[in-house]
N, C-alpha and C positions, 0 to 999 in steps of 0.2 A: 540764517540767524543772523542780524545785524550784529556787525564788530561793537558797537557804539554803546557805551553805555558812560554814566555822567563821569565828566572826569578822566575818562579811559577808553581807548579805543585799543583793542585787543591784535593782538598779533598772532598769537596760538586761538584760532575759534575754539580748538577742542577744549580747552580750560573752561572758558566760557561756557560751552555747553556742559560740562561735567558739571559746573558750580551752580548750574541751574535744573541737575537731574535728581529728583527725590528717588530714596533706595526703591520705592516700589516699582521704578519706572526701566529699572536693568541694574547689571554688577558696575558697572563704571558710573557711580553716582557719589554724589559730594559730603558725604559724610568726614571721607580725611579729609576736606578740602575746608569744611566746618572747624575741625579741631585746630589748625593752623588759624583760621581766620579769626576763632574766636582768643588766640592766644595776642595778635596783632592788634584786632578792635581795643584790646587792653589797653595794651602798649599806649597806643597814640594817643587815647583819649589820658589814660593817665599821665602823660607827658606833657597833653598840653593842660589839663589842670595844675598840674605840676609849675608848669612856666608860668601861669595868665595869676596864681593864687601861692605866690611867694610866703606870703603869714599864715595862711590856711593849716592845720597838723594834720595827722595822719588819718583820724577818724574823720573829718570832714572831707579829706581828698578821697578815701576811701568808700564813704559813700554817697559822694558826686560822681563817681564813675560809676557805681554799682545803678543809680538812677540813671545814668546816660546807656549802659549798655544792657539792661534788663531786658527781657525776652519781649515785653509790649512795644520799647522804645525802638526798637531794632525792625521791630513787625511794619511800624509806622514808618519808617525809613524805606523799606521795602516797599510799603504800600505806594510813596510819593514816589517812588522809581518805577513804579508799574511791574515790579517784579514778578508778579501772581501770573499776568497775563502772561509772561516768557517761560513759565515754571514747567519741567517736562517730568510726568506725574503719571504711575499705574492706572488702569481703570479702576480701583475700587478708590483711588485716592480723588480721582475725580468726579469719583459720583458723589463721593462724599464732601465736596468742595475743598477740597486741602489744599487750592492756592491761594484761601482766604484763611488760613489755620495760622493764627500767629505764631506757632513752634515751626512749621515748615518756612517761612518767608523770615525769620529771625534765624532760621540756622541755613536759607540760603544768602540769606546778606555776608553771614561770615563766610561763607564758601567762597562769595563772588571777592571778597576782601583777600584770601589765600589766593586766587587764581590770578589779581592785580598782581600781587606781591611775584608769585609765580612769572608769570607773563613780561613785567619791564621791573622789576628788585623792587628793593624796599622802600628806595626815596620818592620814586615813581607812588606807588602804591600809598604812599604816606599822604603827598600831595593828592592824590584825587579823592583819597576815603577822608582825610580831616575835615574836611569843607562839606560833608555829610553830617556829622556829628559837631559843626559850628554853632549852629542855632539853638541847640539844646543845651550848648555849655551859655552860651550867652544867655537864656534864657532863666540860668539858675543862679540863685541869690549868692553873691558871691562870698565866700568863705561859710555860707551858713545853710547847709542842708539839712534836714532834719532828720532825726534817727528813726530808725525802722520803729512798728507797734511792737517785737518781741523786745528790745532794746530798753525801748520806754517804758516797758509793763515790768519788765525786770529789774529797773531800775529804780522804778517806786515801791516796789514791795521791798527792796535791801533797804532804802529810804527810811520804811516802817518794818525795817526788823525782824520781817515776816517770810515765810519757805518760800520759795521760789515755782515757780508754776510748773508744770508737766503736760508733756502732750501725747494724746496718745491718737493712733489713727483709728476712726472706726467705720471706714467702709469706703473702699475703691469700685468705682464703675465707671462703664465704655468699655473701648473697642481700646488695643496695645493705643494705635494712634490718637487717640483724643480720651486720654484718659481724666477723670475727674475725683479727687480724693475729699471726701469730709475727713475735719480732726477736732477733737476733743481740749479745748484748752483748759486745764484744774488746777484750782489753789484751795488750800486747807484752811486758811485762816482771814477771811471769814471765808467759807466755804461757798464757792462758786465754781460756775464753769460758762462756757461760751463754744460755740460751733461757728467753722469757718468751711467754706467747702471754693477750690481753686481747682486750675489745671494741674498741678505739682503740690507734693506737701508743702512745701515752704510759703507759696501763695497760701494754701489752708489754714496753716499757721499762725502768719501774720496776718488772717482776717479774725481770726480766731482770738485772739491778741487784743487788737486794738478792739473787738468788741467787749474784751473783758476789759479792757480798762476801762472805757466809756463806761461803764457799769459803776466800776469801782470813783472814779473821779464822780459820777451822778450822785453815790451814796455821802458823798463830801467828807470820804477818807482823807 
């Protein structure tokens, strides 16, 4: 296994191997590293946004950070680094294409950040990792990141002095490592509902809220 990754050369190759090892491949896997890496990624990105957008309020900064560190964004970074080709997976995950799955790639990226931190310290980790996110930060409209669908739906209903929506889980399908959730978003006034499907409850709720909001707006509410 090569010691090299974008921005860092590992001293302790064992840390790199652990970061790239899924739990299906053995007991020395990357879940603890993922926990630490998640916190580091959030801190690096929050600090960068805070410094670059001095006039942005908390809500804008929070939405911008969420956009940059969401699962899909992290998975795309991992793909750009070709991490999927280096992952150590158990037979079941190999067979089901785990090296292409967003959740596994995103977790591996976070674990990798923690591994760099443990290998070289905070300053070196920040120096190595922040450039991964800079193109995404630069691509955001400065200080203007749109609110998510659930927030927009809630604000629309509040502006009309209508009851807030309710979200219900209709169905969960798939194996543990590849769940699919079907959620219904309902309002009572007017009596409408929409359904969303996603790889997490949150993603499914966002889809359902977006569809319901479009329906309300199309009705000229």
